[in-house]
N, C-alpha and C positions, 0 to 999 in steps of 0.2 A: 379056738381056744380050748385048752385043756383045763377041765374044772378041778379043782383040788378037793376031792370027796371028804377029805378029814374035815374041812370047814363047812362043806356045802351037802353033808350027809341027808338033808332033807329034800334035795332034788335028785331024782334019778335020771338015768341018762335020756330018757324020752323027754322029761321036763327041761334038761339042759339043751336037748335039740330044739326044744320050743323057744326056748329063751334066745338062743342063738338066732334062731329064724327071724324072732323080733327084732334083735339088734340089727340084722341085716336089713330089715324093712325099714326100720327108724333111721339106720346110719349112726347109731349111737350105742354107747355101752349101756346095759341094762343090770342093775344089781339085784339079786335075790337074797332075801334073808328072811328067817323065821322071826315073826314079830312077837316078842314078849308081851305080856299081859298089861303091863303098866310101865309107861314111859316114866322116868325120874322127874321129880318136880325139884328143879334146881333153884337156889338162891341166886341172887345177883352176883355175888362173888364167885360162886361155883361156875355159872354160866359163863363169866369173864375168863376163869381158867380153862374151861372147855374151848372157847373161842380163840384164845391165844395159843393153844396148841394146835388147833385147826390151820392157823395161819401158818405157824412154824414147819408144820408137817405137809401143808398143802393138801388136807384132806377133810372130809366132813365127819363129824363124830356124833354119836347118838348115845345119850345115857339112859340106861333102864334100870327099875329098881331090881335088887335081887330077888330071886325067888326064895 
């Protein structure tokens, strides 16, 4: 798998290789991302909007507070 460095510039080639080795070991995809300091505190209505888009796009979304 070729990592797109534009989006994963916090993982160097060695780190990418380690992630790929873990993927092979687990037989699953592993997603790496830099964790922002504060997750978003969503209202019930906001959470519903996120969940609806997740279903529509078949993805998992995570909301974080802006820095």
